[in-house]
C-alpha positions as CSV (number, residue, x, y, z in Angstrom):
1,X,18.5,20.1,-11.0
2,X,19.1,17.1,-13.4
3,X,22.6,15.3,-12.8
4,X,23.8,13.8,-16.8
5,X,26.5,10.7,-16.7
6,X,29.0,10.6,-19.4
7,X,27.0,8.2,-20.9
8,X,23.8,9.5,-23.2
9,X,22.3,5.6,-23.1
10,X,22.4,5.3,-19.4
11,X,20.8,9.1,-19.0
12,X,18.0,7.9,-21.5
13,X,17.4,4.5,-20.0
14,X,17.2,6.1,-16.6
15,X,14.4,9.0,-18.0
16,X,12.4,6.0,-19.4
17,X,12.6,4.1,-16.0
18,X,11.6,7.4,-14.3
19,X,9.0,7.8,-16.6
20,X,7.3,4.7,-16.5
21,X,7.2,4.8,-12.8
22,X,5.1,7.7,-13.0
23,X,2.4,5.4,-15.1
24,X,3.1,2.8,-12.5
25,X,2.1,5.4,-9.4
26,X,-0.4,6.6,-11.4
27,X,-2.2,2.8,-12.3
28,X,-1.1,2.4,-8.5
29,X,-3.8,5.4,-7.3
30,X,-6.3,3.6,-9.6
31,X,-6.0,0.0,-8.3
32,X,-6.2,2.0,-4.6
33,X,-9.4,3.7,-5.9
34,X,-11.0,0.5,-7.0
35,X,-9.8,-1.9,-4.4
36,X,-11.6,0.9,-1.8
37,X,-15.1,0.5,-3.7
38,X,-14.7,-3.3,-3.5
39,X,-13.7,-3.0,0.2
40,X,-16.7,-0.8,0.9
41,X,-18.6,1.6,-1.1
42,X,-17.7,4.6,1.4
43,X,-14.0,3.6,1.6
44,X,-11.7,6.2,0.0
45,X,-8.2,5.0,-1.4
46,X,-6.0,6.3,1.9
47,X,-9.0,4.2,4.1
48,X,-7.9,1.1,2.0
49,X,-4.5,1.9,2.2
50,X,-5.0,2.1,6.5
51,X,-7.1,-0.9,6.4
52,X,-4.4,-2.9,4.0
53,X,-1.7,-1.9,6.8
54,X,-3.4,-2.8,9.7
55,X,-4.5,-6.2,7.9
56,X,-0.9,-6.8,7.1
57,X,0.2,-6.0,10.9
58,X,-2.6,-7.8,12.5
59,X,-2.5,-5.1,15.3
60,X,-1.4,-1.7,15.2
61,X,-1.8,1.9,16.6
62,X,-2.4,5.2,14.9
63,X,0.8,6.4,15.6
64,X,2.7,3.8,14.1
65,X,0.0,3.8,11.0
66,X,0.8,7.5,10.4
67,X,4.6,6.7,10.5
68,X,4.3,3.7,8.1
69,X,2.4,5.3,5.9
70,X,3.7,8.5,6.4
71,X,0.4,10.4,6.6
72,X,-0.5,13.3,8.8
73,X,-2.1,11.6,12.1
74,X,-5.5,13.4,11.5
75,X,-5.8,12.4,8.2
76,X,-5.2,8.5,9.7
77,X,-7.7,9.0,12.8
78,X,-10.2,10.0,10.5
79,X,-9.9,6.7,8.2
80,X,-10.1,4.7,11.1
81,X,-13.0,6.7,12.2
82,X,-14.2,5.8,9.1
83,X,-13.3,1.7,9.4
84,X,-14.9,1.5,12.4
85,X,-17.8,2.8,11.7
86,X,-18.7,0.8,8.7
87,X,-17.6,-2.3,11.1
88,X,-13.7,-3.0,9.6
89,X,-11.3,-2.5,12.1
90,X,-12.0,-2.5,15.9
91,X,-10.3,-0.3,18.9
92,X,-9.4,-1.6,22.2
93,X,-7.6,-0.3,24.8
94,X,-3.8,-1.4,24.9
95,X,-3.1,-4.2,27.4
96,X,0.2,-2.3,29.3
97,X,-1.2,1.4,28.4
98,X,-5.5,2.0,28.1
99,X,-4.6,5.4,27.0
100,X,-3.3,3.7,23.7
101,X,-6.0,2.5,21.2
102,X,-4.7,-0.8,19.2
103,X,-6.7,-1.2,16.2
104,X,-7.9,-4.4,14.6
105,X,-9.0,-5.6,11.5
106,X,-12.3,-7.5,12.3
107,X,-12.9,-10.8,10.1
108,X,-14.8,-8.9,7.5
109,X,-11.8,-6.7,6.6
110,X,-9.2,-9.6,6.3
111,X,-12.0,-11.7,4.2
112,X,-12.5,-8.7,1.6
113,X,-8.6,-7.4,2.1
114,X,-7.6,-11.3,1.0
115,X,-10.1,-11.2,-1.9
116,X,-8.9,-7.9,-3.0
117,X,-5.0,-8.7,-2.9
118,X,-5.5,-12.4,-4.7
119,X,-7.1,-10.4,-7.6
120,X,-4.4,-8.0,-7.6
121,X,-1.8,-10.9,-7.2
122,X,-3.6,-12.6,-10.4
123,X,-3.4,-9.6,-12.6
124,X,0.8,-9.2,-11.3
125,X,1.0,-12.8,-12.0
126,X,-0.6,-12.9,-15.6
127,X,1.6,-9.5,-16.5
128,X,5.7,-11.3,-15.5
129,X,4.8,-15.1,-15.4
130,X,6.8,-15.3,-18.5
131,X,9.8,-13.7,-17.3
132,X,12.1,-16.1,-15.3
133,X,13.0,-16.4,-11.9
134,X,16.0,-14.5,-12.5
135,X,14.3,-11.5,-14.3
136,X,11.8,-11.3,-11.3
137,X,14.7,-11.5,-9.1
138,X,16.1,-8.6,-10.4
139,X,12.9,-6.7,-10.7
140,X,12.4,-7.0,-7.1
141,X,15.8,-5.8,-6.3
142,X,15.4,-2.8,-8.5
143,X,12.5,-1.8,-6.6
144,X,13.9,-2.7,-3.3
145,X,16.8,0.1,-4.4
146,X,14.3,2.6,-5.7
147,X,12.2,2.3,-2.5
148,X,15.7,2.6,-0.1
149,X,16.7,5.8,-2.4
């Protein structure tokens, strides 16, 4: 069901935003695929998302990852296994509850994720560097509002 406002120009502008979000999401999927390949040839985009989240958090559990990424725990577990097998994640028993496994990125993972992030940030900077601080602040706020919608 499409809700229309009394202001057709607003409806048209919102439709353009929605269309461009689709373009951005498609581009993001391509960037994740390329990033995964840069990290390790056997890594899938889902594995890249799992690894980048583990790296950002420093240490975590599969349960937290599944919640944070809105992924099925079995998908997270498979990706973690691949990451362990290629030496990008280590799994250690939790100090408080040995039944729980704590996941930590290896030094290699941190180094590779940092390189990919630097490349991604350079691309974003190149695209947005001619915008004012106010425009960038407004853009960031709009993205936050959409993320919470």
